[in-house]
C-alpha positions in Angstrom: 16.7 33.5 32.6 13.9 30.9 32.3 16.2 28.4 30.7 18.3 28.2 33.9 17.9 26.2 37.1 18.7 28.2 40.2 19.8 26.3 43.3 20.4 28.0 46.7 22.1 25.3 48.7 25.4 23.5 48.2 24.4 19.9 49.0 24.6 18.7 45.4 27.5 20.9 44.1 30.3 19.3 42.2 33.2 21.2 43.7 35.5 20.2 40.9 33.1 21.7 38.4 32.9 24.9 40.4 36.7 25.1 40.6 36.8 24.7 36.8 34.2 27.5 36.4 36.3 29.9 38.4 39.4 29.0 36.3 37.7 29.6 32.9 35.6 32.6 34.0 38.5 33.7 34.6 38.7 34.3 38.3 41.8 32.3 39.2 42.7 29.0 40.6 40.5 27.9 43.6 40.7 24.4 44.9 37.6 22.3 45.2 38.3 21.8 49.0 38.7 25.6 49.5 35.5 26.3 47.6 33.6 23.8 49.7 34.8 25.5 52.8 34.0 29.1 51.8 30.6 28.3 50.3 29.5 26.1 53.3 30.4 29.0 55.5 28.4 31.6 53.4 24.9 32.4 54.5 23.6 32.9 51.0 24.7 31.2 47.8 23.4 30.9 44.2 24.3 28.1 41.8 23.0 28.5 38.2 22.7 25.5 35.9 22.1 25.1 32.2 21.0 21.5 32.0 23.6 19.6 34.1 26.3 22.2 33.7 27.2 24.8 36.3 27.3 28.1 34.5 26.9 30.8 37.2 27.6 31.2 40.9 27.9 33.7 43.7 27.8 33.9 47.5 27.3 36.3 50.3 28.8 36.2 53.8 26.2 37.7 56.1 25.7 38.1 59.8 21.9 38.3 59.7 21.6 41.9 60.6 24.4 44.4 59.9 26.6 43.3 56.9 26.3 41.1 53.9 29.4 40.7 51.8 28.9 39.6 48.2 31.8 37.7 46.7 33.0 35.2 44.2 30.4 35.9 41.4 31.4 34.0 38.3 29.7 33.2 35.0 30.9 30.7 32.4 32.3 32.5 29.3 29.6 30.9 27.0 26.9 32.4 29.2 28.4 35.9 29.7 26.8 39.0 28.2 23.2 38.0 28.6 22.6 39.3 32.1 23.3 36.2 34.1 26.0 37.9 36.3 23.6 40.8 37.0 20.9 38.3 37.9 23.2 36.5 40.4 24.1 39.9 42.0 20.4 40.9 42.2 19.5 37.6 43.8 22.2 37.9 46.4 21.1 41.5 47.1 17.5 40.3 47.5 18.6 37.5 49.8 20.6 40.0 51.8 17.5 42.2 52.4 17.3 43.4 55.9 21.0 43.9 56.4 22.1 47.5 57.1 25.0 47.3 54.6 25.5 45.2 51.5 29.2 45.2 50.4 30.6 43.9 47.2 34.0 42.4 46.8 35.2 42.2 43.2 38.4 41.9 41.2 40.1 45.1 40.1 39.0 46.0 36.6 35.4 44.9 37.0 34.1 48.2 38.4 32.4 49.1 35.2 30.2 46.0 35.3 29.2 46.5 38.9 28.7 50.3 38.7 25.7 49.6 36.4 24.0 47.7 39.1 
């Protein structure tokens, strides 16, 4: 994971690139404007870059005490299978430390991947 740049704020995010990442991951069509809204309203977020390219992402909605909800984890297909998705989840769990509950939202069919974590 040393070859990746991890960013934890959304000030420099290219929302169109993020939208494309979700499309090819494949996690569906999410408009750049919608992504800007949901990420800016999320307490924790991870953006992972390989060079200038956004290749991984995830976010957690958290209330600061009781619940943190991990959602929208995606990894570019060319970077899947090397542990990047697991690293994003682990980082979001670490950022959520102190919450009484950490809850994961995921697409049906991905249970096997998340069960290992």
